[in-house]
N, C-alpha and C positions, 0 to 999 in steps of 0.2 A: 489926738486922743491921748490921755495920760492914764497911767496906772501905777500902783505901788509895786516896789520890788519885793524880793523875798523877805527882807527885814520889815517891810510895811511902813517905811519912812520916806524913802527917796522916790519922788515921782519920776517915772520913766515914760518915754514916748513909745507907744505900741507901733509896730510896723503896719503900714497901710496895706489892706487886703489887695491882692493882685486880681484885677478884673480884666477880662478880654473885651475889647470894644465890639467885636463881632457878636458876642453873646448878648451884649446890651441891645444891639440893633435887632437881633432875632426876637428878643423878648418884647421890644416895643412894637414890632410887626404883629406879633400874636395878640397883643392888647388892642391894636388898631383893628384887626380882623374881627375880634369879638365885639368891639364897639360898633362896627359897621353892621354886624349881624343883628344886634339889638336895634339899631336904627331901621333896618329893613323890616323887622318885625313890627315896629311901631308904625311904619308907613303902610304896611299891608293892613294892619288893623284899622288905621284911620280910613283907608280906602273902602273897607267893608262896613264901616260904621258911619262915615260921613260922606254920603253919596246922594245923587239925585236920580231917581228912577225915571224911565221914560213914561210919558203920559199915555193914557188910553188911546188918544187920537193917533199918536205916533205908532203904537202897536197895531192899530187897525190897518195902517198902510202896509204892514208886513204880511207875508204869505202865512196863512193859517190852515193850509190844506192838510187833511189827514194823512195823505200819502207821504209827503215830505217829512212831517213830524214823526210818523211811525218809522220811517227810514232812519231818522236821527236817533230815535230811542234805541233801535236795534244796533246802530253803530256804537252807541255809548255802552250798551250791555256787553258788546263783544270785547271791549277794552283793547289791550294789546297796543299795536303801533299808534292808534289814534290818540292815546294818552301819553305818548312819548314827547318830552320837551326837547327843543333844540339845545345843543351844547352851548352854554353861556360863554362869553369871552373870558379869557384868563384873568383880566383885570377887574372883572365885575365882582361886586361884593356878594357874599352868600345871601340867600333869601330863605324865608321861613316856608319851606315846602313848595317854593316856586310860585307863591301866590302873587297876583298882580297882573299887569298887562303883559302879553306874550307877543313878541315880534319874531318874524322869520317865517320859514316855510315848513315848520315841523307839523306833526300830526295834531297837536293841541291847537296850534294857530289856525289850521284849516278848519278844525272842528268849531272853534269859537267864531270864525268868520261865517260859517254856515248858520250857527245859532243866532247871529246878529241879523240875518235875513229873514228869520222865521218868527212867527208869533206863537209862542208856546203857552199862552195863558191858560188854555184848556187842558194842557198836558203836563202840568207842573208835578203832579203826583207820580206820573210815569217817569218823568225826567229825574225826579228825586230818587226813586228806586233804582233807576238805571245807573246813576252816578254812584250811589252807595254800593252797588254790586259790581261796578266796572273794574276796579283795580284787582288784578289777580296776583300781583307781585308788589313788593314795597317800592320798586322803582317806578311804578305807575301811580303811586299815591300823589306825587306832585302834580301830574297832569290832571288827575281827577279833582284835585283841590282847585286848580285854575278854572275848570268848568263849573264847579260848585260856586266859586266866588262870582263868576260872571252871571250865573242864573240868580244868585242871591241879590245881586245889584239890580236886576231887571224885574223880579217878581217878589212881592212882599210875603207871600205864603210859601215860598220855597224853603226857608230856613226851618220852620217847625216840622214840615213834612220830611225834610232831609234828616233831621234828628231821629224821627220815628223810623225812617227807612234804614238808617245805620244800625239801630238796635235790632231791627228785624233781620237784616242781613247777617248780623253777628251771631244770632241764635242758631242752634243746630236743630233742624227739623227732622233729619233722618240720619241715622248712624251710617258711617261709611262701610261699604261691604268689602272693599279691597284696600290694600296698603296704598295704592296709587290714589284712590279716592280720599283716603285719610290725609295724604300729603297735600292734595289740592285743597281740601277743606281747611287745613291748617294755614296754608298760605293766604287763602281768601279771608279768613278771620283775622289774621295778623294785619293784613292790609286795611281791612275795615276798621279795626281798632285804632290803627295809626292815623287813618283818615279822620276819625272822629276826634281824636286828640288835637290834631293840627287845625282842624276846622274850628274848634273852640278857641284855640290860641289866636287864629287869624280873625276871629270875630264874625264868622259866618253863622254859627248856630247861636250867637248871643251869649248871655250870661247863664242860661239854663244848661246845666251839665248833668241833669238827672239821668239821661240816657247813658252817659259815660259811667256814672256811679253804678247803674244797674249792670253794665258789662263787667266792671271790676268785681262787684259782689258775686256775680255768677262764677267768675274765675276763682274767687276765694271759697266757694261752696263745694269744691271738689273733695271727694273722699280720699284724703292724702294717704292714709295708711293702707288702703286697699288697692287703689289703682295708681301704679307708679307712672305709667305712660300718660295718663290724664294729668297727673301732678306736674310732670315735666312740661307738657303742652301748655298748661295754664300759666306756669311760671315764665315760660318763654314768651307767651303772648303779652303778659304784663310787662315784661322787660321791653318789648317793642313799643308799648304805650308811654312809659315813663322816661323815655330818653329826652334829652334837651331838644327843644325848649319847653316841652310839656311839663317836665319836672319842676322847673322854676315857676312857670305860669300857673299851673293847675294844682300843684302840691305845695307851692311856696317853700320849696327846699332850695338851699344855696347851690350855685353852679360849681363846676369844677374849677379849682384854683389854677391859675397860670403860674408855673414856676418862674422865679426871678433869679438872675445870676448874681445879685448883690444882696447884702443883708439889709434889713429894714432900716437900720441906723443910717445908711448912706442915702436913703430916699427921703429923709427928713429935710425940711427947708433949711434948718440951721446946721446941717452936717458939714464937717470940715473936709473939703476935697482938695486942699492945697498940695498934698503930696501925690495926687493922681495926675496922670498925663492929661493933656488937653482933650484928646478924643474920648477918653473915659469920662471926663467931666461933661462933655456935650452929650454923650450917650445917656448918662444918668439924668441929665436935665430933660431929654426927650422922654425917657421912661417915666419921669414924674408927671409930665403933662398927659401922657396916655393913660396913666392910672387915674388921674383926676377926671378925665373925660369919660372913662369907662364907669367909674363910680356914679357919675351924673346920669348916664344912660340906664344903669341898673336901678337907680332910684325912680326913674320915670317909666320903667316898663310896666306893662299891665300884668296883674296877678288876680287870680280868682279870689273872691271874698273869703275871709278866714273860715266862716262856718261851712261853706261848701267844700273848701279845701280840706278841712278837718274830716269831713265825711269820706272824701276820696282817699285821704291818707290812712284812715282807719281800715278801709277795705284793702289797701295795699299792704299795710302791716299785718293784717290777718293772713293774706296770701304768703307773705314772707315767713311768718311764724309756722304756717302749715307746711310749707316747703322745707323749712329747717327740721321740723319733727320727722317728716317723711325721709329726709336725707339721713338723719341719725339712725332711724330704724333700718333703712336699707344698708347703711354702713355696718351696723351690728350684725345683721343677717349675713352680709357678705363675708365678714370676718369669721363667723362660725363655719360657713361652708368652706372658706379658704383654709381654715385650720384643719377641718376634716379631710380635705383633699391632700393637704401636705402630710398629714399623719398617715393616711393610707398609702401615699406615694412612697414614703420612707419605710414603712413597715411591711407592705405587701406588694410593692411594685407599682404598677399603674393603677390609679383609682378607677372605680366603676364608671362606665360611659354615662350612666344616668346622673351620677354626681358631678362629673365634669361638665355635662350639658347644663345642669342646674347652676353651677358656678359661673359659666359663661353668660347665662341669662341674667343672673343677678348682677354680674359685673357690668354688663352693658346697660342695664337699667340704672344702676348707681351712677355710672359715668354720664348718662344722658341727663339724669336729674341734677347732678352736680354742675354740669355745663349750663343748664338753664338757671340754676341758682347763681352761678358766677355772672351770667349775663344780667340778671336782675340787680345784683349788687353793684355791678359797674354802671348800670343805668341810673341807679339811685345815688351813685357816688359813695358807696360804702364798701367795706371789706366783708369777707365771709364771716358769718356768725362765729363767735369764739367757741361755741359748743362743737361746731363742725370741725374747726381747726384742731381743737384739743383731741377729739375722737380720732382724727386722721394721724395726729402725732403719736397718740397712744398705740394705734395699730402699726405704724411704721416702727416704733420702738420695739414692739413685740416681735416683728419680723426680723429686725436687725439684731436684736438681742438673742435670737434663737441660736443654739449651738448643737452640734451633733455629738451624741454620746458614743460609747465604744461599739454599740451595735447599730448605729445609724439612726437612732430615734432623736427627734428634736427635743431638746430640753428647754425648760422655760415656758412650756405650754401648760394649760390647766390640767390636761390629762396626765402629763408626766409628773407634775407636782403632786397630784393626788394618788400616784401609784404607790405601791407598798414600799416601805422604807427598809424592810428586811433584806431585800435583794439590791439595795442601793439605787433604786429607781431605774433598773436596767430595762424593765418592760414598760411598754407605752401605756397600757391600761390594764384593768383587771381581767378583761377577756384574754388578752395575750398572756398574762401571767398564769391564768388558770389553764390555758392551752398547753403551756410548757411544764408547769409544776404539778398540776392536779391530775393524777392518773385515774382514768375512768375504771369502773367496776365492770370488767368484761363479762363476768358470769351473769350479771343482771341485764345485759344488753344483747348477748349472743345466745341463740338457742342451745340447749344442753346437748343436742345431737351433734352439733358441729364441734363442741368442746370435748366429746367423748364421755360425758357424764353418764349417759344412758348405758354405754358399753361397760363402764366401770361398775355400775350397779348390776348389770347382767352377769358380769364376771364374778362379782361377789356372791350372787345367787347361785351360780354354777358351782363355786367352791363349796358353798353350804350344802348343796345337793350331793356333791361328791363325798363330802365328809359323812353325810347321812348314809350314802350307799356303802362306804367303807365300814361303817358301824354295823350295818345289816349283814355285810359279807363276813364279819368276824364271828357271826353265829353259824354253827354247823348246820347243814341241811336237815339232819335228823333231830335238831333241837338240843344237842348236848352242849355243855358249857365249855369254854376254853380251858386249856390245861392249867393255866395259872390261877384258877379260882380257888384251889385247895392245896394245902401242903401235903395232904395224904394221898392226892391223886396227881402229883406233878408228872408231866410227861405222858399222862394217860390220854388215849384217844377213844372215840366212840366205839371202835372195834374192840379195844382192850376191855372196855366196860362191859360190852356184850359177852366177851369170853369169860369175864369174872362171874357174870350172872349164870352162864352155862356151867362153870365149875362148881358153883354152889348147888346147882340142881343135880349134877352127876359128878361127885367127887372121885378123884383117882384113889388107888389103893394107898398111895403114900399119904394122901390127904386124909383118907379114912383112918390110917394108922395113927397119924398125928392127932386125929380127932377122937381116937378111942380112949383117950385119957379121961373120959367122963364128960359130964355136962359142963363142968367148969372149964374144960379145955375147948369145947366146941363153942362155948358162948363168945369168946373173943373173936373167933373166925367169923361167925355169923354177924357179930357187931361190926367188924371191919368192913365186910361186904355191904352191909346195910348202910354204913356211914358213907362209903363211896357212892352208892346209889343216891343217897340223900344229897350229897354235895353236887352231884351232876344235876339233880332236879333243881336245886337252889340256883345253880349257875344259869340254867335256862330261864328260870323265873325272873332272875335279876336283869336279864337282857330285855325283857318285855317293856319295862318303863322307858328304857333308852330308845327302843324302837318307836314307842309312842311319842317321845320328845322329838325324835328325828322327823316323824310324820308331821308333827305340829310345825316344825321349822320349815318343812317342805311346803306345807299349806300357806304359811306366812310369806314365803318367798314367791309362791305363785300369785298370791293376792297382791304383793308389791309390784310384780311385773304387770299385772292387769291394770293397776292404778297408773303406773308409768306409761302404759300404752294409751290409756284414756286421756291423760294429761298432755302428752306430747303429740299424739296423733300421727306418729311416724309408722308407716307401713312396715318398714324393714324391722324396726324394733318390735312391732306387734307380731310379725312372723316368728322372730326369734323367741318371743315370750310364749307363743303357742307351742313351738317345738319343745321348749323347756317344760311347759305344762304337761305335754304328752309324756315326756321322759319321767316327770315326777309321778304321773299316774301309773306308769308301768312299774316304777320302783315301789309304789304303794301296793300294787297287786302282788308283786313278788314278796313284799314284806308280809302281806296277808297269808300268802301260801306258806311262807316260813313259819308264821304263827300257827297255822294248821298242823304243820309237821311237828312243831314243838308239842302241841297238844297230843298228837298221836304217840309221840315218844313217851310222854308222861303216862298215857294210858298203858303203853307196853310195859313201862317200868312197874306200874301198879299191878298189872297182871302177873309179871314175873315175881313180884313180892308175894302175891297170893299163892302162886304155885309153890314157891319156896316154903311158905308156911305149911302148906298141906303136906309137902314132902317131909318136912321135919316131924310133923305129927305122926306120919306113917312110920318113920324110923323109930 
């Protein structure tokens, strides 16, 4: 092989690739095994399509008793060891489900020998149902396929009844009550579906695959978004069906490629192998021959007609699409729960038990559905859908890119990104931010009695009542005015006022001498006394409006206490209000008594005035 150098002019000889002779031998052996597998499939199908059934005269010579045939049916329904195949020799080629003649002393060999001695022409439907329901595990499918092939080659009406029995055995007539029953049902349906596919490939059920299409369509009709367990079960069952050789024969999909240790250029007939060792040249030559033989067998293998294969493939694609959508939905829900669990674990410690249980439930459901999807993709020879891989990569990037902030909250999450920017994203969400920064109004949430508001109001009312009492006490018991009311009577007391009145009625000789100066000299004396009396009367009258104001204040305070008592309903506050009310009423009574005394004083002053006037007239 030649190539141009860096300048693009001088041809240079490329070094020959290094090839291990052992790798060439292993690859040739794999190609030979796969070719033998295809040859065995072809032989089994020929045996089930090109055969000669025994005549009716030959069947009449066999035992047709009900007892022995019923025992055979019961033995078939039991499955288990009777369907186990003997271990094949190590050098024997693989077979398609073990179809064909069985030799040895295994359970299936003994069962076939017993079938050969009986005439089951009248019990074909029972035998078909028994064989369809017989395999309880996938390891028993090969034995059931051997029995089905034997009965198909003896009785013409076995194949159509066997197809109907397979569809009936696959259907779910009763929902499982326990988890164990659900597992048993799943194993039986998986074995039944696998048996139906391999029976079609082996040529037992003929070209009619309508029963298989009905099974696949039932799997595709699952409510993917609602029932995750049913979605995983349907996907797993479909994966059991479409494994090779069913994938190549019924769906017309290519088989798994066999990796080769040499480039395709070395496998060409005109390839230059002069630089290779002799054992490598021989290995490459053997590999070429095996490749050509395998291609010839692949071209000769049986495949379902394109129209029927398209129907099956459409149902398979619908199942794959439904499982992909369910997987994406479960992944999204799992990420939301996981984000919430992580947030609570880093902000408040351990997350709630209910949330942790929900996370575990969703995680197990997602893992089960994903495992079923992986099995289906492997059976179909495909990779996981790109949507699933992208979603998982995005979720992994979010988890790997998360970093802890200074208070232990994961940054990079939607909650932290939406947090307020004023505090630098310190808080995880708005709830945490409000908890630490928004101070609640205690007055609107706590009763006023606990905060002392009622006591403060009661204290204010007490002070108002005390002020009113002090105002009432400033008025003398006889109703005279305080000394500071008039400049002419400063320092005068009610006693002095009374003495002044008596002096006016009975003047002393000195006063009489002073007053003998005539009427003009007496006038000022009388005017002064009268002025003092008038000021005293005015002072007492001025205190009356103040007492009325204090009484109004007292009544307002009492009314406020009553309202506070009705609104709060506190017994202790009510008792205090009642005591205050009684005190106020007592003060009001005293104030009324003081008012009566003031009126008596005014009457006494008026009477003194009258007596003074009479006395003056007498003089």
